[in-house]
C-alpha positions in Angstrom: -27.9 30.6 6.1 -30.3 28.5 4.4 -27.7 27.7 2.3 -26.0 26.4 5.7 -29.1 23.7 6.6 -29.8 21.9 3.9 -26.0 20.9 3.7 -26.5 19.8 6.7 -30.0 18.0 5.9 -28.1 17.0 2.1 -25.2 15.4 5.0 -28.0 14.2 6.5 -29.3 11.8 4.4 -25.8 11.1 3.1 -25.2 10.1 6.6 -28.6 7.6 6.8 -27.0 6.1 3.8 -23.6 5.6 4.5 -25.2 3.7 7.6 -27.4 1.4 5.2 -24.9 0.8 3.2 -22.5 -0.3 5.5 -25.4 -2.5 6.9 -25.8 -4.1 3.7 -22.3 -4.7 3.5 -22.3 -6.9 6.9 -25.5 -8.3 5.4 -23.2 -9.4 1.9 -20.7 -10.3 3.6 -22.1 -13.3 6.3 -24.0 -14.2 3.1 -21.0 -15.2 1.2 -19.9 -16.9 4.3 -22.8 -18.2 4.5 -23.0 -19.9 0.9 -19.3 -20.8 1.6 -20.2 -23.3 3.8 -23.1 -24.8 3.1 -21.7 -24.6 -1.1 -18.6 -24.8 -1.8 -17.5 -28.6 0.1 -16.2 -30.0 -2.7 -13.1 -30.9 -3.5 -12.4 -31.9 -6.9 -12.2 -35.7 -8.5 -8.8 -34.8 -9.8 -6.2 -32.2 -10.5 -7.3 -30.2 -12.8 -9.9 -29.9 -11.2 -9.2 -28.5 -7.9 -6.5 -26.9 -9.3 -10.0 -24.5 -11.1 -11.9 -24.8 -7.7 -8.4 -22.6 -5.7 -8.8 -20.4 -9.0 -12.4 -20.3 -8.6 -12.3 -19.9 -4.1 -9.4 -17.1 -4.9 -11.8 -15.1 -6.6 -14.5 -15.9 -4.4 -12.4 -14.5 -1.4 -10.9 -11.3 -3.6 -14.9 -10.4 -3.5 -15.2 -10.9 -0.1 -12.2 -8.9 0.7 -13.7 -5.9 -1.7 -17.1 -6.1 0.9 -15.5 -6.1 3.7 -13.2 -3.1 2.6 -16.2 -1.1 1.6 -17.8 -1.6 4.4 -14.9 -0.4 6.1 -14.4 3.0 3.9 -18.6 3.4 4.8 -18.0 3.5 8.6 -15.3 5.9 8.6 -17.5 7.7 6.3 -19.7 7.8 9.0 -16.9 9.4 11.4 -16.4 11.9 9.3 -19.5 12.8 8.1 -20.5 12.4 12.2 -18.1 15.0 13.0 -19.2 17.4 9.7 -22.7 17.4 11.7 -21.3 17.1 15.3 -23.4 14.8 15.7 -23.0 10.8 17.3 -22.9 7.7 14.2 -25.9 5.5 15.5 -24.9 2.6 13.3 -21.0 2.5 13.1 -20.8 1.2 16.8 -22.3 -2.0 16.8 -22.3 -2.2 12.7 -18.2 -2.3 12.6 -17.5 -5.3 15.3 -20.3 -7.5 13.7 -17.9 -6.4 10.2 -15.6 -7.2 11.6 -16.7 -10.7 13.9 -18.3 -11.9 10.3 -15.2 -11.2 7.9 -12.5 -13.3 10.0 -15.0 -16.2 10.8 -15.1 -15.0 6.7 -11.0 -15.3 6.6 -10.5 -18.6 9.5 -13.4 -20.6 7.0 -11.5 -19.4 3.3 -8.3 -20.3 4.8 -9.5 -23.9 5.7 -10.6 -24.4 2.3 -7.8 -22.7 1.2 -5.5 -25.5 2.6 -8.1 -28.8 2.0 -8.5 -27.5 -1.3 -4.5 -27.7 -1.8 -4.0 -31.1 -0.3 -7.0 -32.2 -2.5 -4.9 -30.8 -5.0 -1.0 -32.8 -3.6 -3.1 -36.3 -3.3 -4.7 -35.7 -6.9 -1.3 -34.7 -8.1 0.4 -37.7 -6.6 -2.0 -40.2 -7.1 -2.5 -39.8 -10.9 1.3 -40.0 -11.1 2.1 -42.8 -9.7 -1.4 -43.8 -11.7 1.1 -43.6 -14.9 4.1 -45.1 -14.0 3.8 -48.6 -15.6 5.9 -50.2 -12.9 4.5 -49.1 -8.7 7.3 -48.8 -6.5 6.5 -48.7 -2.7 7.2 -46.0 -1.5 5.4 -44.0 -3.8 2.2 -45.9 -2.3 3.2 -44.9 0.6 3.0 -41.6 -0.7 0.0 -41.0 -1.8 -1.1 -43.2 1.7 0.3 -40.6 3.7 -0.7 -38.3 1.7 -4.1 -39.4 1.9 -3.8 -39.9 5.6 -3.1 -36.3 5.9 -5.8 -35.8 3.7 -8.9 -37.1 5.4 -7.6 -36.1 8.9 -7.6 -32.4 7.7 -11.5 -33.1 6.2 -12.3 -34.4 10.2 -11.5 -30.8 11.5 -14.1 -29.0 11.3 -14.1 -26.1 9.1 -15.7 -23.1 11.4 -14.8 -24.0 15.5 -18.3 -23.1 17.6 -16.5 -20.6 18.9 -16.4 -18.3 15.8 
């Protein structure tokens, strides 16, 4: 009987640890979203720099994806532990919606950032090609102008809409 109680106590400790770690994952994801909004604003001054920024952005998104997956796994573990202990979980009821809300905001913002970087890359590539030409044709200038206007129009949109 003592061994059963000891096992239940260990499961309770594990449950509390999973719940705390899931909350930490939500905080980390919120911090990644905040960093994305506040520090990931440049688009690069030329195509190679923009390509590098795109690569770094993809790695940044991979880190966020891992953090989200980790939070989901922890919340699933809390459900299993609660079933085993025949108790109700304290935090997974409100932590899961928070995790999903932050993840949705992050993915929308990250997708917008990627689109902007891709438009900037397109603009830089076209502009650099035109600058290398000895004789510039009007169509080439129109293409640069169109690409630049598309980029400027996209930059005029908010990164994340007020409703989240």
